[in-house]
TORKOL-4160 file (C-alpha; in steps of 0.2 Angstrom, whole numbers, padded with zeros to 4 digits, m for minus):
387
<pt num="1" X="0004" Y="m0074" Z="m0062"/>
<pt num="2" X="0000" Y="m0059" Z="m0072"/>
<pt num="3" X="0014" Y="m0045" Z="m0072"/>
<pt num="4" X="0007" Y="m0028" Z="m0067"/>
<pt num="5" X="0020" Y="m0014" Z="m0065"/>
<pt num="6" X="0008" Y="0001" Z="m0061"/>
<pt num="7" X="m0008" Y="0003" Z="m0052"/>
<pt num="8" X="m0019" Y="0018" Z="m0045"/>
<pt num="9" X="m0026" Y="0016" Z="m0028"/>
<pt num="10" X="m0035" Y="0026" Z="m0015"/>
<pt num="11" X="m0028" Y="0027" Z="0003"/>
<pt num="12" X="m0035" Y="0035" Z="0018"/>
<pt num="13" X="m0029" Y="0035" Z="0036"/>
<pt num="14" X="m0040" Y="0033" Z="0051"/>
<pt num="15" X="m0050" Y="0047" Z="0058"/>
<pt num="16" X="m0047" Y="0052" Z="0076"/>
<pt num="17" X="m0060" Y="0047" Z="0090"/>
<pt num="18" X="m0071" Y="0060" Z="0098"/>
<pt num="19" X="m0067" Y="0067" Z="0116"/>
<pt num="20" X="m0080" Y="0063" Z="0129"/>
<pt num="21" X="m0091" Y="0075" Z="0139"/>
<pt num="22" X="m0093" Y="0067" Z="0156"/>
<pt num="23" X="m0095" Y="0072" Z="0174"/>
<pt num="24" X="m0091" Y="0062" Z="0190"/>
<pt num="25" X="m0107" Y="0062" Z="0201"/>
<pt num="26" X="m0106" Y="0050" Z="0216"/>
<pt num="27" X="m0115" Y="0052" Z="0232"/>
<pt num="28" X="m0104" Y="0056" Z="0247"/>
<pt num="29" X="m0089" Y="0059" Z="0236"/>
<pt num="30" X="m0083" Y="0077" Z="0235"/>
<pt num="31" X="m0073" Y="0085" Z="0222"/>
<pt num="32" X="m0082" Y="0078" Z="0207"/>
<pt num="33" X="m0081" Y="0086" Z="0190"/>
<pt num="34" X="m0077" Y="0083" Z="0172"/>
<pt num="35" X="m0069" Y="0067" Z="0168"/>
<pt num="36" X="m0071" Y="0065" Z="0150"/>
<pt num="37" X="m0056" Y="0056" Z="0141"/>
<pt num="38" X="m0048" Y="0061" Z="0125"/>
<pt num="39" X="m0052" Y="0051" Z="0109"/>
<pt num="40" X="m0039" Y="0039" Z="0101"/>
<pt num="41" X="m0028" Y="0042" Z="0086"/>
<pt num="42" X="m0033" Y="0035" Z="0069"/>
<pt num="43" X="m0023" Y="0022" Z="0061"/>
<pt num="44" X="m0008" Y="0027" Z="0050"/>
<pt num="45" X="m0005" Y="0020" Z="0033"/>
<pt num="46" X="0012" Y="0012" Z="0030"/>
<pt num="47" X="0020" Y="0005" Z="0015"/>
<pt num="48" X="0032" Y="m0010" Z="0017"/>
<pt num="49" X="0044" Y="m0017" Z="0005"/>
<pt num="50" X="0045" Y="m0036" Z="0005"/>
<pt num="51" X="0056" Y="m0048" Z="m0005"/>
<pt num="52" X="0043" Y="m0061" Z="m0010"/>
<pt num="53" X="0033" Y="m0051" Z="m0022"/>
<pt num="54" X="0037" Y="m0046" Z="m0040"/>
<pt num="55" X="0021" Y="m0038" Z="m0046"/>
<pt num="56" X="0008" Y="m0026" Z="m0041"/>
<pt num="57" X="m0006" Y="m0038" Z="m0046"/>
<pt num="58" X="m0013" Y="m0037" Z="m0028"/>
<pt num="59" X="m0018" Y="m0019" Z="m0031"/>
<pt num="60" X="m0027" Y="m0024" Z="m0047"/>
<pt num="61" X="m0043" Y="m0031" Z="m0039"/>
<pt num="62" X="m0044" Y="m0019" Z="m0024"/>
<pt num="63" X="m0041" Y="m0001" Z="m0026"/>
<pt num="64" X="m0047" Y="0007" Z="m0009"/>
<pt num="65" X="m0038" Y="0005" Z="0007"/>
<pt num="66" X="m0043" Y="0013" Z="0023"/>
<pt num="67" X="m0035" Y="0012" Z="0041"/>
<pt num="68" X="m0046" Y="0010" Z="0056"/>
<pt num="69" X="m0054" Y="0025" Z="0066"/>
<pt num="70" X="m0049" Y="0029" Z="0083"/>
<pt num="71" X="m0061" Y="0025" Z="0098"/>
<pt num="72" X="m0070" Y="0038" Z="0107"/>
<pt num="73" X="m0065" Y="0044" Z="0124"/>
<pt num="74" X="m0075" Y="0038" Z="0139"/>
<pt num="75" X="m0079" Y="0044" Z="0157"/>
<pt num="76" X="m0067" Y="0041" Z="0171"/>
<pt num="77" X="m0054" Y="0049" Z="0161"/>
<pt num="78" X="m0052" Y="0034" Z="0149"/>
<pt num="79" X="m0044" Y="0038" Z="0133"/>
<pt num="80" X="m0050" Y="0029" Z="0117"/>
<pt num="81" X="m0039" Y="0016" Z="0109"/>
<pt num="82" X="m0029" Y="0020" Z="0094"/>
<pt num="83" X="m0035" Y="0013" Z="0077"/>
<pt num="84" X="m0026" Y="m0001" Z="0069"/>
<pt num="85" X="m0013" Y="0004" Z="0057"/>
<pt num="86" X="m0014" Y="m0001" Z="0038"/>
<pt num="87" X="0002" Y="m0009" Z="0030"/>
<pt num="88" X="0003" Y="m0010" Z="0011"/>
<pt num="89" X="0015" Y="m0023" Z="0006"/>
<pt num="90" X="0024" Y="m0020" Z="m0011"/>
<pt num="91" X="0038" Y="m0027" Z="m0021"/>
<pt num="92" X="0056" Y="m0021" Z="m0020"/>
<pt num="93" X="0058" Y="m0006" Z="m0032"/>
<pt num="94" X="0041" Y="0001" Z="m0030"/>
<pt num="95" X="0039" Y="0020" Z="m0031"/>
<pt num="96" X="0023" Y="0029" Z="m0023"/>
<pt num="97" X="0019" Y="0044" Z="m0034"/>
<pt num="98" X="0006" Y="0058" Z="m0032"/>
<pt num="99" X="m0010" Y="0058" Z="m0042"/>
<pt num="100" X="m0003" Y="0069" Z="m0055"/>
<pt num="101" X="0014" Y="0059" Z="m0055"/>
<pt num="102" X="0024" Y="0075" Z="m0052"/>
<pt num="103" X="0030" Y="0071" Z="m0035"/>
<pt num="104" X="0039" Y="0055" Z="m0028"/>
<pt num="105" X="0031" Y="0052" Z="m0011"/>
<pt num="106" X="0041" Y="0036" Z="m0007"/>
<pt num="107" X="0054" Y="0026" Z="m0015"/>
<pt num="108" X="0056" Y="0008" Z="m0008"/>
<pt num="109" X="0072" Y="0000" Z="m0014"/>
<pt num="110" X="0076" Y="m0013" Z="0000"/>
<pt num="111" X="0067" Y="m0028" Z="0007"/>
<pt num="112" X="0061" Y="m0024" Z="0025"/>
<pt num="113" X="0060" Y="m0005" Z="0021"/>
<pt num="114" X="0044" Y="0003" Z="0029"/>
<pt num="115" X="0039" Y="0021" Z="0028"/>
<pt num="116" X="0024" Y="0030" Z="0033"/>
<pt num="117" X="0013" Y="0037" Z="0019"/>
<pt num="118" X="m0002" Y="0045" Z="0028"/>
<pt num="119" X="m0003" Y="0050" Z="0046"/>
<pt num="120" X="m0019" Y="0045" Z="0056"/>
<pt num="121" X="m0030" Y="0059" Z="0063"/>
<pt num="122" X="m0027" Y="0064" Z="0081"/>
<pt num="123" X="m0041" Y="0061" Z="0094"/>
<pt num="124" X="m0052" Y="0075" Z="0100"/>
<pt num="125" X="m0050" Y="0082" Z="0118"/>
<pt num="126" X="m0063" Y="0077" Z="0131"/>
<pt num="127" X="m0070" Y="0090" Z="0143"/>
<pt num="128" X="m0057" Y="0086" Z="0157"/>
<pt num="129" X="m0044" Y="0094" Z="0146"/>
<pt num="130" X="m0053" Y="0111" Z="0147"/>
<pt num="131" X="m0055" Y="0111" Z="0166"/>
<pt num="132" X="m0048" Y="0127" Z="0173"/>
<pt num="133" X="m0050" Y="0137" Z="0189"/>
<pt num="134" X="m0062" Y="0148" Z="0180"/>
<pt num="135" X="m0071" Y="0135" Z="0170"/>
<pt num="136" X="m0074" Y="0121" Z="0182"/>
<pt num="137" X="m0088" Y="0113" Z="0173"/>
<pt num="138" X="m0083" Y="0113" Z="0154"/>
<pt num="139" X="m0096" Y="0105" Z="0142"/>
<pt num="140" X="m0084" Y="0105" Z="0127"/>
<pt num="141" X="m0079" Y="0089" Z="0119"/>
<pt num="142" X="m0070" Y="0090" Z="0102"/>
<pt num="143" X="m0072" Y="0078" Z="0087"/>
<pt num="144" X="m0057" Y="0069" Z="0081"/>
<pt num="145" X="m0046" Y="0076" Z="0067"/>
<pt num="146" X="m0050" Y="0068" Z="0050"/>
<pt num="147" X="m0037" Y="0056" Z="0043"/>
<pt num="148" X="m0028" Y="0060" Z="0027"/>
<pt num="149" X="m0033" Y="0053" Z="0010"/>
<pt num="150" X="m0026" Y="0053" Z="m0007"/>
<pt num="151" X="m0026" Y="0044" Z="m0024"/>
<pt num="152" X="m0008" Y="0038" Z="m0027"/>
<pt num="153" X="0001" Y="0029" Z="m0041"/>
<pt num="154" X="0011" Y="0013" Z="m0037"/>
<pt num="155" X="0025" Y="0010" Z="m0050"/>
<pt num="156" X="0036" Y="m0005" Z="m0050"/>
<pt num="157" X="0054" Y="m0002" Z="m0057"/>
<pt num="158" X="0063" Y="m0019" Z="m0057"/>
<pt num="159" X="0080" Y="m0019" Z="m0048"/>
<pt num="160" X="0093" Y="m0025" Z="m0061"/>
<pt num="161" X="0112" Y="m0021" Z="m0064"/>
<pt num="162" X="0110" Y="m0022" Z="m0083"/>
<pt num="163" X="0096" Y="m0018" Z="m0095"/>
<pt num="164" X="0094" Y="m0025" Z="m0113"/>
<pt num="165" X="0088" Y="m0013" Z="m0126"/>
<pt num="166" X="0085" Y="m0014" Z="m0145"/>
<pt num="167" X="0073" Y="m0016" Z="m0158"/>
<pt num="168" X="0060" Y="m0030" Z="m0158"/>
<pt num="169" X="0068" Y="m0047" Z="m0164"/>
<pt num="170" X="0085" Y="m0040" Z="m0159"/>
<pt num="171" X="0088" Y="m0056" Z="m0149"/>
<pt num="172" X="0087" Y="m0049" Z="m0132"/>
<pt num="173" X="0077" Y="m0064" Z="m0125"/>
<pt num="174" X="0088" Y="m0076" Z="m0133"/>
<pt num="175" X="0103" Y="m0068" Z="m0125"/>
<pt num="176" X="0095" Y="m0068" Z="m0108"/>
<pt num="177" X="0091" Y="m0087" Z="m0109"/>
<pt num="178" X="0109" Y="m0090" Z="m0115"/>
<pt num="179" X="0118" Y="m0082" Z="m0101"/>
<pt num="180" X="0105" Y="m0085" Z="m0087"/>
<pt num="181" X="0093" Y="m0098" Z="m0081"/>
<pt num="182" X="0078" Y="m0087" Z="m0086"/>
<pt num="183" X="0066" Y="m0094" Z="m0099"/>
<pt num="184" X="0058" Y="m0080" Z="m0108"/>
<pt num="185" X="0046" Y="m0083" Z="m0123"/>
<pt num="186" X="0056" Y="m0084" Z="m0139"/>
<pt num="187" X="0048" Y="m0083" Z="m0156"/>
<pt num="188" X="0052" Y="m0077" Z="m0174"/>
<pt num="189" X="0039" Y="m0062" Z="m0174"/>
<pt num="190" X="0040" Y="m0045" Z="m0166"/>
<pt num="191" X="0035" Y="m0041" Z="m0149"/>
<pt num="192" X="0037" Y="m0058" Z="m0142"/>
<pt num="193" X="0041" Y="m0051" Z="m0125"/>
<pt num="194" X="0026" Y="m0042" Z="m0118"/>
<pt num="195" X="0033" Y="m0039" Z="m0100"/>
<pt num="196" X="0050" Y="m0038" Z="m0092"/>
<pt num="197" X="0060" Y="m0053" Z="m0088"/>
<pt num="198" X="0074" Y="m0055" Z="m0075"/>
<pt num="199" X="0089" Y="m0067" Z="m0075"/>
<pt num="200" X="0105" Y="m0068" Z="m0065"/>
<pt num="201" X="0121" Y="m0070" Z="m0075"/>
<pt num="202" X="0137" Y="m0078" Z="m0067"/>
<pt num="203" X="0154" Y="m0071" Z="m0073"/>
<pt num="204" X="0168" Y="m0080" Z="m0064"/>
<pt num="205" X="0165" Y="m0077" Z="m0045"/>
<pt num="206" X="0154" Y="m0062" Z="m0049"/>
<pt num="207" X="0136" Y="m0061" Z="m0053"/>
<pt num="208" X="0123" Y="m0048" Z="m0059"/>
<pt num="209" X="0105" Y="m0046" Z="m0063"/>
<pt num="210" X="0100" Y="m0043" Z="m0081"/>
<pt num="211" X="0083" Y="m0036" Z="m0086"/>
<pt num="212" X="0075" Y="m0039" Z="m0103"/>
<pt num="213" X="0061" Y="m0027" Z="m0108"/>
<pt num="214" X="0050" Y="m0026" Z="m0124"/>
<pt num="215" X="0058" Y="m0020" Z="m0140"/>
<pt num="216" X="0057" Y="m0001" Z="m0145"/>
<pt num="217" X="0052" Y="0005" Z="m0162"/>
<pt num="218" X="0053" Y="0022" Z="m0169"/>
<pt num="219" X="0040" Y="0034" Z="m0161"/>
<pt num="220" X="0038" Y="0023" Z="m0145"/>
<pt num="221" X="0039" Y="0039" Z="m0135"/>
<pt num="222" X="0023" Y="0044" Z="m0143"/>
<pt num="223" X="0014" Y="0027" Z="m0140"/>
<pt num="224" X="0019" Y="0017" Z="m0156"/>
<pt num="225" X="0021" Y="m0001" Z="m0153"/>
<pt num="226" X="0021" Y="m0005" Z="m0135"/>
<pt num="227" X="0026" Y="0012" Z="m0131"/>
<pt num="228" X="0041" Y="0017" Z="m0119"/>
<pt num="229" X="0032" Y="0013" Z="m0102"/>
<pt num="230" X="0043" Y="m0002" Z="m0099"/>
<pt num="231" X="0059" Y="0009" Z="m0100"/>
<pt num="232" X="0056" Y="0013" Z="m0082"/>
<pt num="233" X="0062" Y="m0004" Z="m0077"/>
<pt num="234" X="0079" Y="0000" Z="m0083"/>
<pt num="235" X="0081" Y="0017" Z="m0075"/>
<pt num="236" X="0090" Y="0009" Z="m0060"/>
<pt num="237" X="0102" Y="m0001" Z="m0071"/>
<pt num="238" X="0120" Y="0003" Z="m0070"/>
<pt num="239" X="0124" Y="m0001" Z="m0088"/>
<pt num="240" X="0114" Y="m0005" Z="m0104"/>
<pt num="241" X="0117" Y="m0018" Z="m0117"/>
<pt num="242" X="0112" Y="m0012" Z="m0134"/>
<pt num="243" X="0109" Y="m0027" Z="m0146"/>
<pt num="244" X="0108" Y="m0024" Z="m0164"/>
<pt num="245" X="0101" Y="m0037" Z="m0176"/>
<pt num="246" X="0115" Y="m0041" Z="m0188"/>
<pt num="247" X="0102" Y="m0046" Z="m0202"/>
<pt num="248" X="0096" Y="m0028" Z="m0203"/>
<pt num="249" X="0100" Y="m0019" Z="m0219"/>
<pt num="250" X="0105" Y="m0003" Z="m0210"/>
<pt num="251" X="0112" Y="m0007" Z="m0193"/>
<pt num="252" X="0117" Y="0011" Z="m0190"/>
<pt num="253" X="0099" Y="0017" Z="m0192"/>
<pt num="254" X="0093" Y="0004" Z="m0181"/>
<pt num="255" X="0105" Y="0010" Z="m0167"/>
<pt num="256" X="0100" Y="0028" Z="m0170"/>
<pt num="257" X="0082" Y="0024" Z="m0168"/>
<pt num="258" X="0084" Y="0016" Z="m0151"/>
<pt num="259" X="0096" Y="0029" Z="m0145"/>
<pt num="260" X="0083" Y="0043" Z="m0150"/>
<pt num="261" X="0069" Y="0034" Z="m0140"/>
<pt num="262" X="0080" Y="0033" Z="m0125"/>
<pt num="263" X="0084" Y="0052" Z="m0126"/>
<pt num="264" X="0066" Y="0056" Z="m0129"/>
<pt num="265" X="0061" Y="0046" Z="m0113"/>
<pt num="266" X="0073" Y="0055" Z="m0102"/>
<pt num="267" X="0076" Y="0048" Z="m0085"/>
<pt num="268" X="0095" Y="0048" Z="m0088"/>
<pt num="269" X="0095" Y="0033" Z="m0099"/>
<pt num="270" X="0104" Y="0042" Z="m0113"/>
<pt num="271" X="0119" Y="0045" Z="m0101"/>
<pt num="272" X="0121" Y="0028" Z="m0094"/>
<pt num="273" X="0136" Y="0017" Z="m0099"/>
<pt num="274" X="0132" Y="0007" Z="m0114"/>
<pt num="275" X="0139" Y="m0009" Z="m0122"/>
<pt num="276" X="0135" Y="m0011" Z="m0141"/>
<pt num="277" X="0134" Y="m0028" Z="m0148"/>
<pt num="278" X="0131" Y="m0035" Z="m0166"/>
<pt num="279" X="0119" Y="m0050" Z="m0163"/>
<pt num="280" X="0115" Y="m0065" Z="m0174"/>
<pt num="281" X="0132" Y="m0065" Z="m0181"/>
<pt num="282" X="0130" Y="m0084" Z="m0185"/>
<pt num="283" X="0119" Y="m0079" Z="m0199"/>
<pt num="284" X="0132" Y="m0068" Z="m0207"/>
<pt num="285" X="0147" Y="m0070" Z="m0218"/>
<pt num="286" X="0164" Y="m0064" Z="m0210"/>
<pt num="287" X="0165" Y="m0050" Z="m0223"/>
<pt num="288" X="0147" Y="m0045" Z="m0218"/>
<pt num="289" X="0151" Y="m0045" Z="m0200"/>
<pt num="290" X="0166" Y="m0034" Z="m0202"/>
<pt num="291" X="0157" Y="m0022" Z="m0213"/>
<pt num="292" X="0142" Y="m0020" Z="m0202"/>
<pt num="293" X="0153" Y="m0019" Z="m0186"/>
<pt num="294" X="0162" Y="m0004" Z="m0194"/>
<pt num="295" X="0146" Y="0005" Z="m0199"/>
<pt num="296" X="0139" Y="0002" Z="m0181"/>
<pt num="297" X="0156" Y="0008" Z="m0173"/>
<pt num="298" X="0155" Y="0024" Z="m0184"/>
<pt num="299" X="0137" Y="0027" Z="m0178"/>
<pt num="300" X="0140" Y="0024" Z="m0160"/>
<pt num="301" X="0157" Y="0029" Z="m0157"/>
<pt num="302" X="0161" Y="0014" Z="m0147"/>
<pt num="303" X="0169" Y="m0003" Z="m0148"/>
<pt num="304" X="0156" Y="m0015" Z="m0156"/>
<pt num="305" X="0157" Y="m0034" Z="m0150"/>
<pt num="306" X="0151" Y="m0048" Z="m0161"/>
<pt num="307" X="0138" Y="m0059" Z="m0153"/>
<pt num="308" X="0126" Y="m0073" Z="m0156"/>
<pt num="309" X="0115" Y="m0079" Z="m0142"/>
<pt num="310" X="0108" Y="m0094" Z="m0152"/>
<pt num="311" X="0125" Y="m0101" Z="m0156"/>
<pt num="312" X="0134" Y="m0095" Z="m0140"/>
<pt num="313" X="0147" Y="m0084" Z="m0150"/>
<pt num="314" X="0155" Y="m0070" Z="m0140"/>
<pt num="315" X="0144" Y="m0072" Z="m0124"/>
<pt num="316" X="0159" Y="m0071" Z="m0112"/>
<pt num="317" X="0167" Y="m0056" Z="m0120"/>
<pt num="318" X="0150" Y="m0047" Z="m0118"/>
<pt num="319" X="0147" Y="m0052" Z="m0100"/>
<pt num="320" X="0165" Y="m0046" Z="m0095"/>
<pt num="321" X="0162" Y="m0030" Z="m0105"/>
<pt num="322" X="0146" Y="m0027" Z="m0094"/>
<pt num="323" X="0154" Y="m0032" Z="m0078"/>
<pt num="324" X="0167" Y="m0018" Z="m0079"/>
<pt num="325" X="0155" Y="m0003" Z="m0078"/>
<pt num="326" X="0144" Y="m0013" Z="m0065"/>
<pt num="327" X="0159" Y="m0015" Z="m0053"/>
<pt num="328" X="0164" Y="0003" Z="m0056"/>
<pt num="329" X="0146" Y="0009" Z="m0052"/>
<pt num="330" X="0145" Y="m0003" Z="m0036"/>
<pt num="331" X="0162" Y="0004" Z="m0029"/>
<pt num="332" X="0156" Y="0022" Z="m0032"/>
<pt num="333" X="0137" Y="0021" Z="m0027"/>
<pt num="334" X="0137" Y="0005" Z="m0016"/>
<pt num="335" X="0130" Y="m0012" Z="m0019"/>
<pt num="336" X="0112" Y="m0005" Z="m0017"/>
<pt num="337" X="0100" Y="0000" Z="m0031"/>
<pt num="338" X="0103" Y="0016" Z="m0039"/>
<pt num="339" X="0091" Y="0030" Z="m0035"/>
<pt num="340" X="0078" Y="0035" Z="m0048"/>
<pt num="341" X="0066" Y="0050" Z="m0050"/>
<pt num="342" X="0049" Y="0049" Z="m0057"/>
<pt num="343" X="0049" Y="0051" Z="m0076"/>
<pt num="344" X="0044" Y="0068" Z="m0081"/>
<pt num="345" X="0042" Y="0074" Z="m0063"/>
<pt num="346" X="0052" Y="0084" Z="m0051"/>
<pt num="347" X="0058" Y="0070" Z="m0040"/>
<pt num="348" X="0054" Y="0081" Z="m0025"/>
<pt num="349" X="0049" Y="0074" Z="m0008"/>
<pt num="350" X="0039" Y="0082" Z="0006"/>
<pt num="351" X="0026" Y="0078" Z="0019"/>
<pt num="352" X="0007" Y="0080" Z="0021"/>
<pt num="353" X="0001" Y="0094" Z="0032"/>
<pt num="354" X="m0016" Y="0100" Z="0038"/>
<pt num="355" X="m0023" Y="0116" Z="0031"/>
<pt num="356" X="m0031" Y="0127" Z="0044"/>
<pt num="357" X="m0043" Y="0142" Z="0042"/>
<pt num="358" X="m0047" Y="0154" Z="0056"/>
<pt num="359" X="m0039" Y="0164" Z="0071"/>
<pt num="360" X="m0038" Y="0164" Z="0089"/>
<pt num="361" X="m0049" Y="0178" Z="0093"/>
<pt num="362" X="m0063" Y="0167" Z="0100"/>
<pt num="363" X="m0053" Y="0163" Z="0115"/>
<pt num="364" X="m0055" Y="0145" Z="0113"/>
<pt num="365" X="m0041" Y="0143" Z="0100"/>
<pt num="366" X="m0053" Y="0137" Z="0087"/>
<pt num="367" X="m0046" Y="0133" Z="0070"/>
<pt num="368" X="m0056" Y="0126" Z="0055"/>
<pt num="369" X="m0049" Y="0111" Z="0046"/>
<pt num="370" X="m0050" Y="0114" Z="0027"/>
<pt num="371" X="m0040" Y="0099" Z="0021"/>
<pt num="372" X="m0023" Y="0092" Z="0018"/>
<pt num="373" X="m0009" Y="0098" Z="0006"/>
<pt num="374" X="0008" Y="0091" Z="0001"/>
<pt num="375" X="0022" Y="0102" Z="0008"/>
<pt num="376" X="0038" Y="0102" Z="m0002"/>
<pt num="377" X="0046" Y="0115" Z="0009"/>
<pt num="378" X="0056" Y="0102" Z="0020"/>
<pt num="379" X="0067" Y="0098" Z="0005"/>
<pt num="380" X="0070" Y="0116" Z="m0001"/>
<pt num="381" X="0072" Y="0124" Z="0016"/>
<pt num="382" X="0058" Y="0136" Z="0013"/>
<pt num="383" X="0045" Y="0140" Z="0026"/>
<pt num="384" X="0031" Y="0136" Z="0013"/>
<pt num="385" X="0013" Y="0142" Z="0013"/>
<pt num="386" X="m0003" Y="0133" Z="0017"/>
<pt num="387" X="m0015" Y="0132" Z="0003"/>
């Protein structure tokens, strides 16, 4: 199955049904009059998080999703039926972003989580609704309110406890295959990994999930190489394992390049706990290992662990070093995934509201519908203004 971690789709909730204009006229039956029923509500649009999906490939070949319209009202005060709701099923860790990617509309992090994205339009009133003592034969039936519609982005951020970062050919995929049952593609050329891979590592009686992403090169935040788009998959990680290729001439520079890309990307990656390991030590002499570990320790300011995924050197030490911050984070934030904001955005949430134009001077309370807008005032505590 092809891995797809972002998609742009169009969603629309159902329009409300129109109210009916009807009168009861039966021979020999008194007290007839208006009996037009109201229209039915349009279908809502929900997003449901399921645990049997790991890609957004279902949204690659269909980009338009619309909920059903509400039925029209009928005579004898019969209200129209509500439209069928639309449920979009997405993988765990999916975020719903606005079209400009500035607002996080929904953030789904648990299987079974279901949230409303768009609300269906209300049905219009039938003429029975407007019957009064002074207006005993109203001939007014309202059309239903239109549903909400929007272009939104779906972005999948994998749920993992540990993220692997480093330059291409640093040995990330080899490490993942050595400590988990994952079988990523491994080769001796750069950018072997073209999409993220997940694996579960077992340390004693504990276990945690490791995410391997494509390698970073200098200028990745500007689009060099595969870019930094895949860094979104480690935004929810509790700790980063920074692997440095021991066969590099300047290991300190290799470390600084990756750290610079993490800082340029943002999203809190530069502030996450980090474990630094010098990989491919099986290809180095003991004096070379000591020299490069000292240079790497001076550049990172942290303890450097020797490692070789291919030869199985230092695997347990690295896993236990990763387990400590993971357990600390779980005790502080809970066992669930860490919350993450949209990269480069505000991370604010709100709700869709109707924009109305007009006044009540006409006596009927007519207000013209001019569209929908996204209101952020709920989070900020402000009254907000309609646009």
